[in-house]
C-alpha positions in Angstrom: 0.0 0.0 0.0 1.2 3.5 -0.8 0.2 6.5 1.3 0.1 10.1 -0.1 -0.5 13.5 1.3 -2.4 15.9 -1.1 -2.7 19.6 -0.7 -5.8 20.6 -2.6 -7.4 23.9 -3.6 -11.1 23.8 -4.8 -12.5 25.6 -7.8 -15.2 28.2 -7.2 -17.9 25.8 -8.5 -16.7 23.2 -6.0 -17.0 25.7 -3.2 -20.6 26.6 -4.4 -21.5 23.0 -4.5 -20.1 22.5 -1.0 -22.3 25.4 0.3 -25.4 24.2 -1.6 -25.0 20.6 -0.5 -22.9 20.3 2.6 -23.7 16.5 3.2 -20.4 15.5 1.7 -17.9 18.3 1.8 -15.2 16.1 0.4 -17.1 14.9 -2.7 -14.9 16.9 -5.0 -11.9 14.9 -3.9 -13.4 11.6 -2.9 -14.5 10.8 -6.6 -11.1 11.2 -8.2 -9.3 9.2 -5.5 -11.8 6.3 -5.7 -11.6 6.3 -9.5 -7.9 5.7 -9.3 -8.4 2.8 -6.9 -7.5 4.7 -3.8 -9.1 5.4 -0.5 -9.5 8.6 1.4 -8.2 7.9 4.9 -8.5 11.4 6.4 -8.9 15.0 5.3 -8.6 18.3 7.0 -9.7 21.8 6.0 -6.7 24.2 6.3 -6.2 27.9 6.9 -3.4 28.0 4.3 -3.0 28.6 0.6 -4.6 25.2 0.0 -8.2 24.3 1.2 -7.7 20.7 2.2 -5.0 18.3 3.3 -6.0 14.8 2.4 -4.3 11.5 3.4 -4.9 8.8 0.9 -4.0 5.1 0.3 -3.5 3.4 -3.0 -2.9 -0.3 -3.6 0.2 0.5 -5.7 2.4 3.5 -6.4 0.6 6.1 -8.6 2.5 8.9 -10.3 1.9 12.4 -9.3 0.8 13.2 -12.9 -1.8 10.5 -12.8 -3.2 11.8 -9.6 -3.2 15.4 -10.9 -5.0 14.5 -14.0 -7.6 12.5 -12.1 -8.3 15.5 -9.8 -8.4 18.1 -12.6 -10.6 16.0 -14.9 -13.4 16.0 -12.4 -13.4 19.8 -12.4 -13.6 20.4 -8.7 -9.9 20.9 -8.0 -8.1 24.1 -9.1 -4.6 23.1 -7.7 -3.0 20.0 -6.2 0.3 19.0 -4.7 0.8 15.4 -3.9 3.6 13.8 -1.9 4.4 10.1 -1.2 4.5 9.4 2.5 7.1 7.0 3.8 7.0 5.3 7.2 10.2 5.3 9.2 10.8 1.7 8.1 10.4 2.6 4.4 12.7 5.5 4.8 15.3 3.3 6.5 14.9 0.8 3.7 15.4 3.5 1.0 18.5 4.7 2.9 19.8 1.1 3.0 19.2 0.5 -0.7 21.0 3.8 -1.6 24.1 2.6 0.1 24.0 5.6 2.4 24.6 4.8 6.1 23.9 8.3 7.4 22.9 11.7 6.3 25.0 14.6 7.4 24.3 18.2 6.5 27.5 20.0 5.5 27.3 23.5 7.1 27.9 26.3 4.7 29.8 29.5 5.4 27.6 32.5 6.4 28.7 36.0 5.9 27.5 38.7 8.2 25.8 41.6 6.7 27.6 44.9 7.2 25.7 47.4 9.3 25.3 51.0 8.2 26.9 53.5 10.5 
């Protein structure tokens, strides 16, 4: 199973439909997710540049392009950003496969800004 986080902005028409028929406020995103074989696990309305943060599960990895096309085709989504979510175990496995044993940030030199006198 693959988990994703989607940041979603609704179109104006999706907001009007939400107000007119508030029974399923996530209808605009539920349909595209299910049409791609996924399941909406949880969703949160946000006070950000996006309207909703949705957590979904798909039986196999789905490309971000496929997800975006699925959402845009339905007409209720104006903008979407999708990210694959990795568990700690999956991240450790990816690190192991990459041959990297640790990740170390190399500090960069910082210059101090000169102050005006």
